[in-house]
N, C-alpha and C positions, 0 to 999 in steps of 0.2 A: 484388558486387551493382551493377546499373545503376542510374544516377542514377532518382531517382523526383519525378515532377513531378505535384503534387496541384492538383483542381480549387480556385477560389476559395472559401475558406469562410466560413459566415457566421457571426457572433460567437457563439458559446454564450450561453444563457442561465443569469442568475446569478440564479437560485432561492435562497431565505432555507433556510440548513442550520439543522439543530436544536441545534447548536452554537453559541456565542459566534463571531462573524465574526473573523478574524485574518489575517495576509498572513505566507507563511511569507518570510522572509528567507533566501535562500540563494542557493549559484551553484552551477554544475555539477559533477560528480564528487565529489559527497556533502562539501562542507563546508557547515556550517549554523552562520550567524552567533549573535551572542548572543542574539538573542530566543528561540531555542529552546535550553533548557539539558539537552543531550541526554545529559549523563553524570547527570543524577539520574534523568531519564526512563529509562536502562539500566539504572541502579542500582537502580532500582524493580523493574524486570523481572526481574534476577538474584535479587533477592531472593523474587521469587515462584517463582520457577523451585529455590533454593533450597529453600525451605519446602514445595515441591510442589504449589503451587498451578495452577501449568502447566508444560507441557513444553517443547516448542520454541517459538521468537517469531519475527517478520518484520514487518520494515514495508513496510507496502502503499501503494496512493492517490497522491497529489498530493504528501505528502512522498516517497516514494520515487523518483518521478517528477524529482524535485530532483537526484539522482544522477549523472542520465543527460542532464539537458536543459540547453541554456546558457542559456536564459531560464526563471528559476524560475514554475512556477506559483503560483497563490493558492489559498491552503486556509483552513480555517474549524478542523481540528482535525489530530489525527494518528491515523492508523487503524495500531495494532498486532494484527495478526491472530496467534492463539497457538491452538497445540492442549491442549486443558485434561482434566486427570487429575480421575478420579472423587474426589468427596468420600469419607472414610474410612467405609466399610459401607454404599456406595453404588453401583451399577453403570450409573446414569446421570450424564453430564457437565451442569451447569450453571452459567451465567455468576454463579450466585447466590454461589458459593464464592469468585469473583473478586472480588463486591463486598463479600462480608461481608470479606474479607481487607484491603481497602483500608481499609473504615472502620475497622478496628481500628488501623491504622496513622496514622488522623485525616484519610483525603482523604475528599470530600466528594462524591457520587454525583446528578447531576442525573436529572432524569425521564428522560430519554432515553439513561441510561446512559452518560454523558460524566463522567470525571474529571479535575480540574486539578491537573497535577504542573508544578512549576516554573511556576505562570503559564500553562500552555498545557491546552487541552480535550483529553484522550484518550480515544479508544474501545479497549478490550479485544474485538476479533472471533475468533469461529470461523470456519473456512473455511466459506464458503456453497456453495461447488460445488467438485466433484474438480476442477474447474482450479485453482481458490484454493487447495485441500489441497495439489495438487502445486508450486505458487508456494511454500508455504510450506515443506515439506520440500526444497525446489530451492533457497533461497534463499542467497546468497555474502554476504560480510562486504565491508562498507567502512570505511574508516578516517575517524573525526570526531573532530579534537581528540585525538589519540592512543589513541581506543577503539574497537575492534573493534565494528559497530553489523552486524546480518544487515537486509539487503534483498531483496526480490524483484528476480529479473533482469530485464533492460530486454526480454526477449522474451516474461517471463509478463507484465509489465504491459501488453505489446502486446497479447496475448493476450486479457488480461481486460480490458482496454478493448474490443477486437472483442466479447467476449462479453456485456457490459452493452449496448455500442452507444448510448448517450444522445449528443446534439449533441457534449457537450464533451469525451466520452471519443474520439468520431470524431476530433473536433480534434485531442488529446493523440496519437491513434494516428499519424497522420500525422506528427508531428513526433518519433517514436519512430522511425519507419521513417527520416527524413533523419540520424539520429544515427550518427556513425561508429563506435558501439562495436555499431551493432543486427548479428544473425548470421541472415542470411534463412534458412539450412538449417537451424538450430536453431528458429527460429521456425515454420516449417513442420511441422517435428516435432511440436512442440508442438498445431499447429492440428490434427494427423491423429488424434494419441491423443486429443483433446478433442472430436472430430468439429465442426470448424468451418471444414473448406475452401469447403464451399457457403457458409457466411455471408461468408468470406474473398475469395470470388470475385465476391460482389455487392457487398461494399465497394470493391473493386480496379474492378469496372464503373461505381460511382457516383461515387468519391472520386478515382481515380490515373487512370482512360483517358482 
């Protein structure tokens, strides 16, 4: 893959998020510092799976990006994408079954659907687009303090950043492209499957040419 030179980028806006602001203390390649007690979070997820509340899971968003970027991103919560199972006797899935399970374990849910686990705001999110569903199913395992953790691939994170298209997503996408781990051929296949090639061409013209 040839070197990518990006146009100067304006600093992305730092609007308030609906969860309590925190700084991710992380370094590249998936080592998360003590500020995030990832083991407690993953243990909670594993128990939810064992109890049949959720199916597969994967970490996405800014926290997933820290597994690939040398300079850690900042974030205000952890996004856990999950496939949800219908409650007994129902055919439609609902996040309420997740909330009910969490409350039964003593966790508190705020008005925006965030739960604090290990003193960190966590959001459990169903896939919102076919691309995010594909990212969830294609997630890979990374090791964090001896525990395997499922995270979105670098190429799926890049494609999602392109699909969402906010200024901060465009900034992050440029950084993804510069990663030594980035697989351009795999990225192109993801874009083609999700009909994002036209958007990618516009992005390259705007940000990279």
